[in-house]
N, C-alpha and C positions, 0 to 999 in steps of 0.2 A: 563813146561809151562811157558809162559811169560805173564806178566800183564803190560800194558802200560797205564799211566794216565798223563793228563796234570798237570802242576804245579811243585812246588819244594818240596812238602811234600809227602812222601811215605805212603800209607795206607796198611792195612793188605791184604795179598793175598787172593783172593776169590777162594775157591775150589768148582767148580760146576761139576755136573755129565755131561757125554757126552750128555745124553738125554736133560738136561736142556739147554745146549749150543746149541743143534740142534734146539730146540723150539724157542730160542731167535733169531737164525739166520733166521728161517723160517718166522719170522714176517716181514722180508725185501724181501725175494724172495723164491718162491716155483716153482718147475717144476714137473708136473705130466706127466709121460711118460711110466710107467711100463705097461706090458701086463695086460689086464683085463679091468675092468669097470671103467669109469670116473664118471658116474652119472646116475640117473634114473629120469623119468618124464612121460609125457603123450603126446599121439598123438592128434593133433587138426583136422587133415584132412588126406587125402591120401599122402600128400607131406610135412606136417609140424608138428612140435611138440616142446616141451620145456623140457629141462633137467636141473636138479639141482644137485649141489655137495657141500659138506661141507669140508672145509680144516681142517687139524689136529690141527692147532692153528690159532689164529686170526692174521691178517695182522696188521702192526702198523698204517696204514692209508689206505684210499681207494686205491686199487691196479689197476695198468694197466694190462690188460689181453691180451696176445698174443697167437694165435693159429698157429699150423702147418697148412699146406694146408687142406682144408675141405675134400678132397678125401682121407686123411689118417685116417679118422674116419669112423666107421660103426655103424649102429643102429640095434637093435633087437626089435621086437614087436611080439604080438600074430599073426599079419598078415603076418609076414615074418622075415627072419633073414639075416644078412650079407648085409644089404642095405647100399650102399655108400652114405655118406653125401655130398650134393652139396654146402651147405652154413652153416656156424655156426657164431653166433654173440652174444655178451652179451646182456641180457635184464634186469637183476636185480643183485644187489650185496650189501653185507655189509662186515664187516671185516672177518666173518666166512663163509659166504654162497655166492654162485654165481649161477645165472640162465642163460641158453643159449638157444637161438632160433636155431632150427635145421630144415634144409630143405633137402629133397631128391627128386629125379625125380619122384618116385612113390613107392608103396609098403607098405604104412602105412594105418591104419584104425583109423578114429576119435574115441576117447574114450579109445583106447587100451593103455596099459602101454608101456613104451619106455625105453631102456637101451642104453647108449652111450658107445662104446668100442673103443679100440685102434686096428687099423687094422695091426699094426706092427711098424709103424714109427710116430704115432700121438703124439703130446705133447700140453700141455696147460701151459703157464707160467704166474705167478702172481708176479708183481714187485711193491714194495713200497719203493724203494731205496730213499736215501736222496737226 
């Protein structure tokens, strides 16, 4: 491993675990894209709902959020499954948590639970780069 520091004085080498280094890196950038669930929430009507997700570590500052095409996401609710998302946008966030507004053409039921899934190529990126 290499440790680079500014200045003319060398300091002791820091030995950090892979897990600690990963968490430190994730404070700047995270990309969620694995198969499976992104977040859970609630349906507000037959075509809209809100989903929330929590990141494994806090971002260093407010993150810019980027989504793949809405059609790459699907939702499941008690009213139906594998419903294609037509629009997704951020509605709330802090350093650990993000909420997203979800729209579909139809198939949801107000008051039902909602789960946002990856249809195969979906991704959500969080960036707090310098």
